C-alpha positions as CSV (number, residue, x, y, z in Angstrom):
1,M,111.4,150.0,77.0
2,S,107.8,150.2,77.9
3,D,106.2,150.7,74.4
4,L,106.7,147.1,73.0
5,A,104.2,147.7,70.2
6,A,106.6,150.2,68.6
7,R,109.6,147.9,68.8
8,S,111.0,145.4,66.3
9,Y,113.2,142.5,67.3
10,R,115.6,140.2,65.5
11,Y,118.3,137.8,66.6
12,A,121.7,138.0,65.0
13,S,124.4,135.3,65.0
14,T,127.9,136.7,65.6
15,P,131.3,135.2,66.6
16,L,130.5,136.3,70.1
17,G,127.2,134.5,70.2
18,R,123.6,135.4,69.6
19,L,122.6,139.0,69.9
20,L,119.1,140.5,70.2
21,L,118.7,143.6,68.1
22,V,115.9,146.0,69.1
23,T,114.6,149.0,67.1
24,A,112.0,151.7,67.8
25,G,110.9,153.2,64.5
26,S,114.0,153.4,62.3
27,D,116.4,153.8,65.3
28,L,118.5,151.1,67.0
29,V,117.7,151.2,70.7
30,G,119.2,147.9,71.9
31,L,121.8,145.2,71.2
32,Y,121.9,142.6,73.9
33,F,123.9,139.5,74.4
34,D,121.7,136.4,74.6
35,G,121.0,135.6,78.3
36,H,122.3,139.0,79.6
37,A,120.5,140.1,82.7
38,R,119.1,143.2,81.1
39,C,118.1,141.5,77.8
40,P,114.4,142.1,77.1
41,I,112.1,139.3,76.1
42,A,111.2,139.6,72.5
43,P,107.6,139.0,71.8
44,E,107.1,136.5,68.9
45,A,104.8,138.8,67.1
46,A,107.4,141.6,67.2
47,A,109.9,139.7,65.1
48,A,108.8,141.3,61.9
49,P,111.2,142.3,59.1
50,D,112.7,145.7,59.6
51,A,115.1,147.6,57.3
52,T,117.1,149.0,60.2
53,L,117.5,145.5,61.7
54,H,118.8,144.2,58.3
55,M,121.3,147.2,58.2
56,V,122.5,146.4,61.7
57,Q,123.0,142.7,60.8
58,R,125.0,143.6,57.7
59,Q,127.2,146.1,59.5
60,L,127.8,143.7,62.4
61,D,128.8,141.0,59.8
62,E,131.2,143.5,58.2
63,Y,132.6,144.5,61.6
64,F,133.3,140.9,62.6
65,Q,134.9,140.2,59.2
66,G,137.3,143.1,59.8
67,R,135.8,145.2,56.9
68,R,134.2,147.9,59.1
69,T,135.6,150.0,61.9
70,R,132.8,152.5,62.3
71,F,129.0,151.9,62.4
72,E,126.7,154.1,60.4
73,L,123.4,153.4,62.0
74,P,120.5,155.5,63.3
75,L,120.7,155.3,67.1
76,R,118.4,156.3,69.9
77,L,120.1,156.3,73.3
78,E,117.4,155.8,76.0
79,G,118.4,156.4,79.6
80,T,119.0,159.2,82.1
81,P,120.6,162.4,80.9
82,F,123.9,161.3,82.6
83,Q,123.8,157.9,80.9
84,I,123.1,159.4,77.6
85,A,126.1,161.8,78.0
86,V,128.3,158.9,78.9
87,W,127.1,156.7,76.0
88,S,127.4,159.7,73.6
89,A,131.0,160.2,74.7
90,L,131.7,156.5,74.1
91,L,130.9,157.1,70.4
92,D,133.8,159.7,70.3
93,I,136.4,157.0,71.2
94,P,138.3,156.1,68.0
95,Y,138.3,152.5,66.8
96,G,141.2,150.5,68.2
97,T,141.8,152.8,71.2
98,T,140.9,152.5,74.8
99,S,139.8,154.9,77.4
100,T,139.2,154.8,81.2
101,Y,136.2,155.7,83.2
102,A,138.2,158.6,84.6
103,D,139.1,159.8,81.1
104,L,135.5,159.6,80.1
105,A,134.3,161.4,83.2
106,T,136.7,164.3,82.4
107,H,135.5,164.3,78.8
108,I,131.9,164.8,79.8
109,G,132.8,167.6,82.3
110,R,132.4,165.4,85.5
111,P,136.0,164.6,86.5
112,R,135.0,163.2,89.9
113,A,132.3,160.9,88.4
114,A,134.5,157.9,87.3
115,R,132.5,155.4,89.3
116,A,129.2,156.7,88.0
117,V,130.6,156.6,84.4
118,G,131.5,152.9,85.1
119,A,127.9,152.2,86.3
120,A,126.5,154.0,83.2
121,N,128.8,152.0,81.0
122,G,127.5,148.8,82.6
123,R,124.0,149.7,81.5
124,N,124.9,150.5,77.9
125,P,122.0,149.0,75.9
126,I,123.8,149.2,72.5
127,S,127.1,147.3,73.2
128,I,129.6,146.8,70.4
129,I,128.1,149.6,68.4
130,V,128.4,152.0,71.3
131,P,131.8,150.7,72.6
132,A,132.7,150.0,76.2
133,T,135.6,151.6,78.1
134,V,138.1,149.8,80.3
């Protein structure tokens, strides 16, 4: 995330703690738990109102209230081609089901890459919305 000028930031309170929401243009590019090792530092000037940030906050509230099982947000996955393939495949996992790294590796056509899938999963910048595997 090198182009900070094009980013908007907002903190959201959730039952899991405070989250930092990050958008670039109208796309969500990050959702970080407060204090996470990869959480960017939000510049004070960048905390401007943003329609996408409001939409993310609303949908997170609905999710935690049990009224939403699927997010409908504009996402921009930023990473290596392999990471983007993994994160895109995470979006295919139905709500309420689980998957393994091996299953996901097979799903993306790389059946021997379960460990690499796990590493990519650990770098997922849009947790909750792009679900994690087990």
